[in-house]
PyMOL Python script that loads the backbone (N, CA, C, O; Angstrom):
from pymol import cmd

cmd.read_pdbstr("""\
ATOM      1  N   MET A   1      86.445 105.295 100.526  1.00  0.00           N
ATOM      2  CA  MET A   1      86.911 105.663  99.196  1.00  0.00           C
ATOM      3  C   MET A   1      85.727 105.656  98.247  1.00  0.00           C
ATOM      4  O   MET A   1      84.771 104.905  98.439  1.00  0.00           O
ATOM      5  N   ILE A   2      85.792 106.474  97.249  1.00  0.00           N
ATOM      6  CA  ILE A   2      84.704 106.615  96.277  1.00  0.00           C
ATOM      7  C   ILE A   2      84.741 105.442  95.297  1.00  0.00           C
ATOM      8  O   ILE A   2      85.801 105.117  94.762  1.00  0.00           O
ATOM      9  N   PRO A   3      83.586 104.803  95.058  1.00  0.00           N
ATOM     10  CA  PRO A   3      83.556 103.734  94.051  1.00  0.00           C
ATOM     11  C   PRO A   3      83.917 104.286  92.673  1.00  0.00           C
ATOM     12  O   PRO A   3      83.724 105.472  92.407  1.00  0.00           O
ATOM     13  N   ILE A   4      84.434 103.439  91.811  1.00  0.00           N
ATOM     14  CA  ILE A   4      84.924 103.873  90.498  1.00  0.00           C
ATOM     15  C   ILE A   4      83.802 104.468  89.653  1.00  0.00           C
ATOM     16  O   ILE A   4      84.042 105.386  88.869  1.00  0.00           O
ATOM     17  N   ASN A   5      82.571 103.953  89.805  1.00  0.00           N
ATOM     18  CA  ASN A   5      81.446 104.500  89.019  1.00  0.00           C
ATOM     19  C   ASN A   5      81.195 105.961  89.379  1.00  0.00           C
ATOM     20  O   ASN A   5      81.011 106.796  88.494  1.00  0.00           O
ATOM     21  N   GLN A   6      81.187 106.273  90.674  1.00  0.00           N
ATOM     22  CA  GLN A   6      80.992 107.658  91.095  1.00  0.00           C
ATOM     23  C   GLN A   6      82.170 108.525  90.665  1.00  0.00           C
ATOM     24  O   GLN A   6      81.999 109.694  90.319  1.00  0.00           O
ATOM     25  N   PHE A   7      83.333 107.958  90.689  1.00  0.00           N
ATOM     26  CA  PHE A   7      84.542 108.666  90.274  1.00  0.00           C
ATOM     27  C   PHE A   7      84.400 109.116  88.823  1.00  0.00           C
ATOM     28  O   PHE A   7      84.677 110.269  88.495  1.00  0.00           O
ATOM     29  N   ILE A   8      83.971 108.210  87.967  1.00  0.00           N
ATOM     30  CA  ILE A   8      83.812 108.516  86.539  1.00  0.00           C
ATOM     31  C   ILE A   8      82.690 109.530  86.328  1.00  0.00           C
ATOM     32  O   ILE A   8      82.812 110.435  85.502  1.00  0.00           O
ATOM     33  N   GLU A   9      81.591 109.375  87.082  1.00  0.00           N
ATOM     34  CA  GLU A   9      80.484 110.321  86.958  1.00  0.00           C
ATOM     35  C   GLU A   9      80.913 111.739  87.332  1.00  0.00           C
ATOM     36  O   GLU A   9      80.540 112.698  86.655  1.00  0.00           O
ATOM     37  N   VAL A  10      81.690 111.877  88.398  1.00  0.00           N
ATOM     38  CA  VAL A  10      82.165 113.195  88.831  1.00  0.00           C
ATOM     39  C   VAL A  10      83.054 113.802  87.759  1.00  0.00           C
ATOM     40  O   VAL A  10      82.955 114.996  87.476  1.00  0.00           O
ATOM     41  N   ILE A  11      83.919 112.995  87.161  1.00  0.00           N
ATOM     42  CA  ILE A  11      84.813 113.499  86.108  1.00  0.00           C
ATOM     43  C   ILE A  11      84.003 113.944  84.887  1.00  0.00           C
ATOM     44  O   ILE A  11      84.275 114.998  84.312  1.00  0.00           O
ATOM     45  N   LYS A  12      82.997 113.133  84.489  1.00  0.00           N
ATOM     46  CA  LYS A  12      82.183 113.503  83.324  1.00  0.00           C
ATOM     47  C   LYS A  12      81.367 114.767  83.590  1.00  0.00           C
ATOM     48  O   LYS A  12      81.218 115.611  82.706  1.00  0.00           O
ATOM     49  N   LYS A  13      80.842 114.896  84.808  1.00  0.00           N
ATOM     50  CA  LYS A  13      79.964 116.016  85.127  1.00  0.00           C
ATOM     51  C   LYS A  13      80.743 117.319  85.345  1.00  0.00           C
ATOM     52  O   LYS A  13      80.329 118.378  84.873  1.00  0.00           O
ATOM     53  N   HIS A  14      81.876 117.235  86.064  1.00  0.00           N
ATOM     54  CA  HIS A  14      82.582 118.451  86.470  1.00  0.00           C
ATOM     55  C   HIS A  14      83.920 118.666  85.752  1.00  0.00           C
ATOM     56  O   HIS A  14      84.516 119.734  85.893  1.00  0.00           O
ATOM     57  N   GLY A  15      84.395 117.705  85.005  1.00  0.00           N
ATOM     58  CA  GLY A  15      85.623 117.869  84.229  1.00  0.00           C
ATOM     59  C   GLY A  15      86.859 118.009  85.113  1.00  0.00           C
ATOM     60  O   GLY A  15      87.033 117.264  86.078  1.00  0.00           O
ATOM     61  N   ALA A  16      87.711 118.968  84.774  1.00  0.00           N
ATOM     62  CA  ALA A  16      88.982 119.152  85.471  1.00  0.00           C
ATOM     63  C   ALA A  16      88.766 119.538  86.930  1.00  0.00           C
ATOM     64  O   ALA A  16      89.530 119.128  87.804  1.00  0.00           O
ATOM     65  N   LEU A  17      87.725 120.327  87.192  1.00  0.00           N
ATOM     66  CA  LEU A  17      87.438 120.709  88.570  1.00  0.00           C
ATOM     67  C   LEU A  17      87.080 119.484  89.411  1.00  0.00           C
ATOM     68  O   LEU A  17      87.451 119.399  90.582  1.00  0.00           O
ATOM     69  N   GLY A  18      86.370 118.553  88.817  1.00  0.00           N
ATOM     70  CA  GLY A  18      86.029 117.312  89.523  1.00  0.00           C
ATOM     71  C   GLY A  18      87.267 116.487  89.824  1.00  0.00           C
ATOM     72  O   GLY A  18      87.397 115.924  90.911  1.00  0.00           O
ATOM     73  N   VAL A  19      88.186 116.414  88.854  1.00  0.00           N
ATOM     74  CA  VAL A  19      89.436 115.671  89.059  1.00  0.00           C
ATOM     75  C   VAL A  19      90.232 116.304  90.192  1.00  0.00           C
ATOM     76  O   VAL A  19      90.748 115.602  91.061  1.00  0.00           O
ATOM     77  N   LEU A  20      90.330 117.632  90.181  1.00  0.00           N
ATOM     78  CA  LEU A  20      91.065 118.314  91.242  1.00  0.00           C
ATOM     79  C   LEU A  20      90.413 118.113  92.606  1.00  0.00           C
ATOM     80  O   LEU A  20      91.105 117.949  93.611  1.00  0.00           O
ATOM     81  N   THR A  21      89.091 118.125  92.640  1.00  0.00           N
ATOM     82  CA  THR A  21      88.380 117.906  93.902  1.00  0.00           C
ATOM     83  C   THR A  21      88.620 116.502  94.424  1.00  0.00           C
ATOM     84  O   THR A  21      88.865 116.317  95.616  1.00  0.00           O
ATOM     85  N   LEU A  22      88.551 115.512  93.547  1.00  0.00           N
ATOM     86  CA  LEU A  22      88.809 114.131  93.970  1.00  0.00           C
ATOM     87  C   LEU A  22      90.254 113.971  94.449  1.00  0.00           C
ATOM     88  O   LEU A  22      90.514 113.304  95.450  1.00  0.00           O
ATOM     89  N   TRP A  23      91.187 114.590  93.723  1.00  0.00           N
ATOM     90  CA  TRP A  23      92.599 114.505  94.123  1.00  0.00           C
ATOM     91  C   TRP A  23      92.813 115.162  95.481  1.00  0.00           C
ATOM     92  O   TRP A  23      93.518 114.623  96.334  1.00  0.00           O
ATOM     93  N   LEU A  24      92.195 116.340  95.679  1.00  0.00           N
ATOM     94  CA  LEU A  24      92.336 117.042  96.953  1.00  0.00           C
ATOM     95  C   LEU A  24      91.736 116.225  98.101  1.00  0.00           C
ATOM     96  O   LEU A  24      92.310 116.161  99.188  1.00  0.00           O
ATOM     97  N   THR A  25      90.589 115.607  97.856  1.00  0.00           N
ATOM     98  CA  THR A  25      89.961 114.763  98.882  1.00  0.00           C
ATOM     99  C   THR A  25      90.858 113.578  99.221  1.00  0.00           C
ATOM    100  O   THR A  25      91.072 113.272 100.394  1.00  0.00           O
ATOM    101  N   TYR A  26      91.378 112.918  98.201  1.00  0.00           N
ATOM    102  CA  TYR A  26      92.269 111.772  98.420  1.00  0.00           C
ATOM    103  C   TYR A  26      93.510 112.197  99.208  1.00  0.00           C
ATOM    104  O   TYR A  26      93.907 111.529 100.162  1.00  0.00           O
ATOM    105  N   THR A  27      94.117 113.314  98.802  1.00  0.00           N
ATOM    106  CA  THR A  27      95.311 113.810  99.477  1.00  0.00           C
ATOM    107  C   THR A  27      95.010 114.179 100.917  1.00  0.00           C
ATOM    108  O   THR A  27      95.816 113.915 101.809  1.00  0.00           O
ATOM    109  N   HIS A  28      93.857 114.786 101.151  1.00  0.00           N
ATOM    110  CA  HIS A  28      93.462 115.161 102.511  1.00  0.00           C
ATOM    111  C   HIS A  28      93.402 113.930 103.413  1.00  0.00           C
ATOM    112  O   HIS A  28      93.932 113.945 104.524  1.00  0.00           O
ATOM    113  N   PHE A  29      92.755 112.863 102.936  1.00  0.00           N
ATOM    114  CA  PHE A  29      92.634 111.659 103.759  1.00  0.00           C
ATOM    115  C   PHE A  29      93.985 110.986 103.978  1.00  0.00           C
ATOM    116  O   PHE A  29      94.233 110.433 105.049  1.00  0.00           O
ATOM    117  N   GLU A  30      94.854 111.025 102.979  1.00  0.00           N
ATOM    118  CA  GLU A  30      96.193 110.465 103.138  1.00  0.00           C
ATOM    119  C   GLU A  30      96.986 111.244 104.192  1.00  0.00           C
ATOM    120  O   GLU A  30      97.658 110.647 105.033  1.00  0.00           O
ATOM    121  N   VAL A  31      96.905 112.568 104.145  1.00  0.00           N
ATOM    122  CA  VAL A  31      97.617 113.404 105.112  1.00  0.00           C
ATOM    123  C   VAL A  31      97.080 113.161 106.520  1.00  0.00           C
ATOM    124  O   VAL A  31      97.853 113.094 107.476  1.00  0.00           O
ATOM    125  N   GLN A  32      95.763 113.029 106.653  1.00  0.00           N
ATOM    126  CA  GLN A  32      95.168 112.757 107.956  1.00  0.00           C
ATOM    127  C   GLN A  32      95.661 111.421 108.508  1.00  0.00           C
ATOM    128  O   GLN A  32      95.919 111.301 109.706  1.00  0.00           O
ATOM    129  N   ASP A  33      95.791 110.412 107.635  1.00  0.00           N
ATOM    130  CA  ASP A  33      96.282 109.100 108.060  1.00  0.00           C
ATOM    131  C   ASP A  33      97.729 109.189 108.533  1.00  0.00           C
ATOM    132  O   ASP A  33      98.077 108.639 109.578  1.00  0.00           O
ATOM    133  N   VAL A  34      98.566 109.874 107.774  1.00  0.00           N
ATOM    134  CA  VAL A  34      99.977 110.031 108.157  1.00  0.00           C
ATOM    135  C   VAL A  34     100.090 110.809 109.464  1.00  0.00           C
ATOM    136  O   VAL A  34     100.899 110.466 110.327  1.00  0.00           O
ATOM    137  N   LYS A  35      99.283 111.851 109.608  1.00  0.00           N
ATOM    138  CA  LYS A  35      99.286 112.663 110.823  1.00  0.00           C
ATOM    139  C   LYS A  35      98.904 111.821 112.039  1.00  0.00           C
ATOM    140  O   LYS A  35      99.522 111.939 113.097  1.00  0.00           O
ATOM    141  N   GLU A  36      97.896 110.978 111.891  1.00  0.00           N
ATOM    142  CA  GLU A  36      97.468 110.110 112.992  1.00  0.00           C
ATOM    143  C   GLU A  36      98.579 109.131 113.375  1.00  0.00           C
ATOM    144  O   GLU A  36      98.832 108.902 114.558  1.00  0.00           O
ATOM    145  N   ARG A  37      99.240 108.553 112.364  1.00  0.00           N
ATOM    146  CA  ARG A  37     100.331 107.624 112.664  1.00  0.00           C
ATOM    147  C   ARG A  37     101.495 108.324 113.345  1.00  0.00           C
ATOM    148  O   ARG A  37     102.127 107.746 114.229  1.00  0.00           O
ATOM    149  N   LEU A  38     101.790 109.564 112.949  1.00  0.00           N
ATOM    150  CA  LEU A  38     102.869 110.316 113.597  1.00  0.00           C
ATOM    151  C   LEU A  38     102.532 110.630 115.049  1.00  0.00           C
ATOM    152  O   LEU A  38     103.396 110.530 115.920  1.00  0.00           O
ATOM    153  N   TYR A  39     101.276 111.011 115.318  1.00  0.00           N
ATOM    154  CA  TYR A  39     100.878 111.278 116.702  1.00  0.00           C
ATOM    155  C   TYR A  39     100.960 110.009 117.548  1.00  0.00           C
ATOM    156  O   TYR A  39     101.373 110.058 118.706  1.00  0.00           O
ATOM    157  N   ASN A  40     100.565 108.868 116.966  1.00  0.00           N
ATOM    158  CA  ASN A  40     100.676 107.604 117.697  1.00  0.00           C
ATOM    159  C   ASN A  40     102.138 107.291 118.007  1.00  0.00           C
ATOM    160  O   ASN A  40     102.461 106.828 119.101  1.00  0.00           O
ATOM    161  N   CYS A  41     103.013 107.543 117.045  1.00  0.00           N
ATOM    162  CA  CYS A  41     104.440 107.306 117.255  1.00  0.00           C
ATOM    163  C   CYS A  41     104.970 108.239 118.338  1.00  0.00           C
ATOM    164  O   CYS A  41     105.760 107.820 119.185  1.00  0.00           O
ATOM    165  N   LEU A  42     104.542 109.500 118.318  1.00  0.00           N
ATOM    166  CA  LEU A  42     104.969 110.465 119.324  1.00  0.00           C
ATOM    167  C   LEU A  42     104.492 110.038 120.713  1.00  0.00           C
ATOM    168  O   LEU A  42     105.234 110.155 121.688  1.00  0.00           O
ATOM    169  N   ASP A  43     103.258 109.544 120.804  1.00  0.00           N
ATOM    170  CA  ASP A  43     102.743 109.080 122.092  1.00  0.00           C
ATOM    171  C   ASP A  43     103.576 107.920 122.625  1.00  0.00           C
ATOM    172  O   ASP A  43     103.901 107.877 123.811  1.00  0.00           O
ATOM    173  N   ARG A  44     103.919 106.981 121.747  1.00  0.00           N
ATOM    174  CA  ARG A  44     104.753 105.854 122.182  1.00  0.00           C
ATOM    175  C   ARG A  44     106.128 106.326 122.624  1.00  0.00           C
ATOM    176  O   ARG A  44     106.678 105.815 123.600  1.00  0.00           O
ATOM    177  N   GLN A  45     106.690 107.309 121.903  1.00  0.00           N
ATOM    178  CA  GLN A  45     108.012 107.827 122.232  1.00  0.00           C
ATOM    179  C   GLN A  45     107.995 108.519 123.592  1.00  0.00           C
ATOM    180  O   GLN A  45     108.932 108.357 124.373  1.00  0.00           O
ATOM    181  N   THR A  46     106.945 109.288 123.888  1.00  0.00           N
ATOM    182  CA  THR A  46     106.875 109.962 125.183  1.00  0.00           C
ATOM    183  C   THR A  46     106.694 108.955 126.306  1.00  0.00           C
ATOM    184  O   THR A  46     107.186 109.178 127.412  1.00  0.00           O
ATOM    185  N   GLU A  47     105.994 107.840 126.046  1.00  0.00           N
ATOM    186  CA  GLU A  47     105.866 106.795 127.062  1.00  0.00           C
ATOM    187  C   GLU A  47     107.230 106.187 127.357  1.00  0.00           C
ATOM    188  O   GLU A  47     107.554 105.904 128.511  1.00  0.00           O
ATOM    189  N   ILE A  48     108.024 105.990 126.320  1.00  0.00           N
ATOM    190  CA  ILE A  48     109.353 105.421 126.509  1.00  0.00           C
ATOM    191  C   ILE A  48     110.227 106.392 127.291  1.00  0.00           C
ATOM    192  O   ILE A  48     110.970 105.981 128.183  1.00  0.00           O
ATOM    193  N   ASN A  49     110.143 107.684 126.960  1.00  0.00           N
ATOM    194  CA  ASN A  49     110.964 108.686 127.633  1.00  0.00           C
ATOM    195  C   ASN A  49     110.562 108.888 129.085  1.00  0.00           C
ATOM    196  O   ASN A  49     111.386 109.300 129.902  1.00  0.00           O
ATOM    197  N   ARG A  50     109.319 108.607 129.417  1.00  0.00           N
ATOM    198  CA  ARG A  50     108.853 108.787 130.785  1.00  0.00           C
ATOM    199  C   ARG A  50     109.247 107.642 131.697  1.00  0.00           C
ATOM    200  O   ARG A  50     109.184 107.783 132.918  1.00  0.00           O
ATOM    201  N   SER A  51     109.650 106.517 131.138  1.00  0.00           N
ATOM    202  CA  SER A  51     110.029 105.386 131.975  1.00  0.00           C
ATOM    203  C   SER A  51     111.304 105.732 132.751  1.00  0.00           C
ATOM    204  O   SER A  51     112.167 106.450 132.246  1.00  0.00           O
ATOM    205  N   PRO A  52     111.419 105.217 133.984  1.00  0.00           N
ATOM    206  CA  PRO A  52     112.594 105.572 134.792  1.00  0.00           C
ATOM    207  C   PRO A  52     113.888 105.080 134.144  1.00  0.00           C
ATOM    208  O   PRO A  52     113.945 104.006 133.546  1.00  0.00           O
ATOM    209  N   ILE A  53     114.903 105.894 134.287  1.00  0.00           N
ATOM    210  CA  ILE A  53     116.211 105.568 133.712  1.00  0.00           C
ATOM    211  C   ILE A  53     117.039 104.854 134.774  1.00  0.00           C
ATOM    212  O   ILE A  53     117.188 105.325 135.901  1.00  0.00           O
ATOM    213  N   LYS A  54     117.565 103.714 134.379  1.00  0.00           N
ATOM    214  CA  LYS A  54     118.435 102.977 135.291  1.00  0.00           C
ATOM    215  C   LYS A  54     119.835 103.536 135.163  1.00  0.00           C
ATOM    216  O   LYS A  54     120.381 103.633 134.064  1.00  0.00           O
ATOM    217  N   GLU A  55     120.407 103.897 136.282  1.00  0.00           N
ATOM    218  CA  GLU A  55     121.750 104.454 136.263  1.00  0.00           C
ATOM    219  C   GLU A  55     122.763 103.344 136.483  1.00  0.00           C
ATOM    220  O   GLU A  55     122.726 102.638 137.491  1.00  0.00           O
ATOM    221  N   ASN A  56     123.647 103.205 135.545  1.00  0.00           N
ATOM    222  CA  ASN A  56     124.712 102.221 135.640  1.00  0.00           C
ATOM    223  C   ASN A  56     126.011 102.956 135.936  1.00  0.00           C
ATOM    224  O   ASN A  56     126.730 103.372 135.027  1.00  0.00           O
ATOM    225  N   LYS A  57     126.290 103.105 137.194  1.00  0.00           N
ATOM    226  CA  LYS A  57     127.527 103.788 137.578  1.00  0.00           C
ATOM    227  C   LYS A  57     128.631 102.750 137.701  1.00  0.00           C
ATOM    228  O   LYS A  57     128.602 101.884 138.575  1.00  0.00           O
ATOM    229  N   GLN A  58     129.587 102.856 136.819  1.00  0.00           N
ATOM    230  CA  GLN A  58     130.723 101.955 136.856  1.00  0.00           C
ATOM    231  C   GLN A  58     131.934 102.743 137.334  1.00  0.00           C
ATOM    232  O   GLN A  58     132.190 103.864 136.893  1.00  0.00           O
ATOM    233  N   GLU A  59     132.649 102.142 138.222  1.00  0.00           N
ATOM    234  CA  GLU A  59     133.839 102.810 138.728  1.00  0.00           C
ATOM    235  C   GLU A  59     134.934 102.754 137.672  1.00  0.00           C
ATOM    236  O   GLU A  59     135.167 101.721 137.044  1.00  0.00           O
ATOM    237  N   LYS A  60     135.590 103.878 137.497  1.00  0.00           N
ATOM    238  CA  LYS A  60     136.686 103.934 136.541  1.00  0.00           C
ATOM    239  C   LYS A  60     137.951 103.412 137.198  1.00  0.00           C
ATOM    240  O   LYS A  60     138.219 103.707 138.363  1.00  0.00           O
ATOM    241  N   PRO A  61     138.717 102.646 136.463  1.00  0.00           N
ATOM    242  CA  PRO A  61     139.961 102.154 137.048  1.00  0.00           C
ATOM    243  C   PRO A  61     140.948 103.300 137.256  1.00  0.00           C
ATOM    244  O   PRO A  61     140.991 104.260 136.488  1.00  0.00           O
ATOM    245  N   ALA A  62     141.722 103.168 138.302  1.00  0.00           N
ATOM    246  CA  ALA A  62     142.737 104.192 138.590  1.00  0.00           C
ATOM    247  C   ALA A  62     143.832 104.094 137.535  1.00  0.00           C
ATOM    248  O   ALA A  62     144.415 103.029 137.337  1.00  0.00           O
ATOM    249  N   THR A  63     144.109 105.200 136.861  1.00  0.00           N
ATOM    250  CA  THR A  63     145.122 105.194 135.798  1.00  0.00           C
ATOM    251  C   THR A  63     146.218 106.213 136.055  1.00  0.00           C
ATOM    252  O   THR A  63     146.922 106.603 135.123  1.00  0.00           O
ATOM    253  N   THR A  64     146.374 106.641 137.257  1.00  0.00           N
ATOM    254  CA  THR A  64     147.391 107.644 137.559  1.00  0.00           C
ATOM    255  C   THR A  64     148.777 107.053 137.326  1.00  0.00           C
ATOM    256  O   THR A  64     149.179 106.099 137.991  1.00  0.00           O
ATOM    257  N   ASN A  65     149.494 107.631 136.377  1.00  0.00           N
ATOM    258  CA  ASN A  65     150.853 107.223 136.029  1.00  0.00           C
ATOM    259  C   ASN A  65     150.961 105.734 135.692  1.00  0.00           C
ATOM    260  O   ASN A  65     151.984 105.107 135.968  1.00  0.00           O
ATOM    261  N   GLU A  66     149.932 105.181 135.109  1.00  0.00           N
ATOM    262  CA  GLU A  66     149.987 103.780 134.680  1.00  0.00           C
ATOM    263  C   GLU A  66     150.100 103.746 133.164  1.00  0.00           C
ATOM    264  O   GLU A  66     149.699 104.689 132.483  1.00  0.00           O
ATOM    265  N   ILE A  67     150.642 102.668 132.645  1.00  0.00           N
ATOM    266  CA  ILE A  67     150.776 102.518 131.198  1.00  0.00           C
ATOM    267  C   ILE A  67     149.405 102.178 130.625  1.00  0.00           C
ATOM    268  O   ILE A  67     148.738 101.254 131.089  1.00  0.00           O
ATOM    269  N   ILE A  68     148.994 102.939 129.606  1.00  0.00           N
ATOM    270  CA  ILE A  68     147.689 102.710 128.994  1.00  0.00           C
ATOM    271  C   ILE A  68     147.833 101.885 127.724  1.00  0.00           C
ATOM    272  O   ILE A  68     147.037 100.968 127.520  1.00  0.00           O
ATOM    273  N   GLY A  69     148.785 102.154 126.877  1.00  0.00           N
ATOM    274  CA  GLY A  69     148.934 101.403 125.639  1.00  0.00           C
ATOM    275  C   GLY A  69     150.245 101.739 124.974  1.00  0.00           C
ATOM    276  O   GLY A  69     150.992 102.601 125.439  1.00  0.00           O
ATOM    277  N   VAL A  70     150.517 101.058 123.890  1.00  0.00           N
ATOM    278  CA  VAL A  70     151.740 101.263 123.137  1.00  0.00           C
ATOM    279  C   VAL A  70     151.358 101.861 121.785  1.00  0.00           C
ATOM    280  O   VAL A  70     150.490 101.338 121.087  1.00  0.00           O
ATOM    281  N   LEU A  71     152.016 102.962 121.425  1.00  0.00           N
ATOM    282  CA  LEU A  71     151.752 103.603 120.142  1.00  0.00           C
ATOM    283  C   LEU A  71     152.687 103.040 119.089  1.00  0.00           C
ATOM    284  O   LEU A  71     153.875 102.836 119.339  1.00  0.00           O
ATOM    285  N   GLU A  72     152.133 102.790 117.900  1.00  0.00           N
ATOM    286  CA  GLU A  72     152.928 102.269 116.791  1.00  0.00           C
ATOM    287  C   GLU A  72     153.532 103.455 116.026  1.00  0.00           C
ATOM    288  O   GLU A  72     152.811 104.168 115.328  1.00  0.00           O
ATOM    289  N   THR A  73     154.818 103.666 116.148  1.00  0.00           N
ATOM    290  CA  THR A  73     155.532 104.690 115.387  1.00  0.00           C
ATOM    291  C   THR A  73     156.892 104.123 115.042  1.00  0.00           C
ATOM    292  O   THR A  73     157.168 102.950 115.292  1.00  0.00           O
ATOM    293  N   LYS A  74     157.747 104.963 114.462  1.00  0.00           N
ATOM    294  CA  LYS A  74     159.093 104.494 114.159  1.00  0.00           C
ATOM    295  C   LYS A  74     159.812 104.139 115.454  1.00  0.00           C
ATOM    296  O   LYS A  74     160.524 103.137 115.537  1.00  0.00           O
ATOM    297  N   LYS A  75     159.612 104.975 116.450  1.00  0.00           N
ATOM    298  CA  LYS A  75     160.176 104.685 117.761  1.00  0.00           C
ATOM    299  C   LYS A  75     159.008 104.251 118.644  1.00  0.00           C
ATOM    300  O   LYS A  75     157.972 104.916 118.637  1.00  0.00           O
ATOM    301  N   ARG A  76     159.129 103.216 119.366  1.00  0.00           N
ATOM    302  CA  ARG A  76     158.055 102.756 120.242  1.00  0.00           C
ATOM    303  C   ARG A  76     158.069 103.629 121.504  1.00  0.00           C
ATOM    304  O   ARG A  76     159.045 103.660 122.254  1.00  0.00           O
ATOM    305  N   ILE A  77     156.980 104.317 121.703  1.00  0.00           N
ATOM    306  CA  ILE A  77     156.864 105.193 122.871  1.00  0.00           C
ATOM    307  C   ILE A  77     155.699 104.684 123.704  1.00  0.00           C
ATOM    308  O   ILE A  77     154.633 104.361 123.180  1.00  0.00           O
ATOM    309  N   LEU A  78     155.926 104.618 125.014  1.00  0.00           N
ATOM    310  CA  LEU A  78     154.853 104.206 125.906  1.00  0.00           C
ATOM    311  C   LEU A  78     153.979 105.416 126.214  1.00  0.00           C
ATOM    312  O   LEU A  78     154.476 106.485 126.568  1.00  0.00           O
ATOM    313  N   ALA A  79     152.689 105.233 126.075  1.00  0.00           N
ATOM    314  CA  ALA A  79     151.759 106.330 126.347  1.00  0.00           C
ATOM    315  C   ALA A  79     151.417 106.321 127.819  1.00  0.00           C
ATOM    316  O   ALA A  79     151.112 105.278 128.396  1.00  0.00           O
ATOM    317  N   LYS A  80     151.472 107.490 128.416  1.00  0.00           N
ATOM    318  CA  LYS A  80     151.107 107.612 129.830  1.00  0.00           C
ATOM    319  C   LYS A  80     150.025 108.666 129.955  1.00  0.00           C
ATOM    320  O   LYS A  80     149.967 109.612 129.170  1.00  0.00           O
ATOM    321  N   LYS A  81     149.194 108.497 130.923  1.00  0.00           N
ATOM    322  CA  LYS A  81     148.136 109.470 131.133  1.00  0.00           C
ATOM    323  C   LYS A  81     148.514 110.423 132.222  1.00  0.00           C
ATOM    324  O   LYS A  81     147.743 111.326 132.548  1.00  0.00           O
TER     325      LYS A  81
END
""", "prot")
cmd.dss("prot")
cmd.show_as("cartoon", "prot")
cmd.util.cbc("prot")
cmd.orient("prot")
């Protein structure tokens, strides 16, 4: 980062153009920092996605013509699948 003395000298010497140049330089470095952090995050995300997926196969209970639940209505009706 530019020391404050140089910052003031640039403003006195170049006026508004100097201010715009300093702002553009500052913004450029900020964008580069954010871009680097995003790429690092993307790299970590791809590492996570590349890890093997554990398959958890759970057997579904047999529900053929079995009572699943009771519906709350004016008339109590048993729900069947």
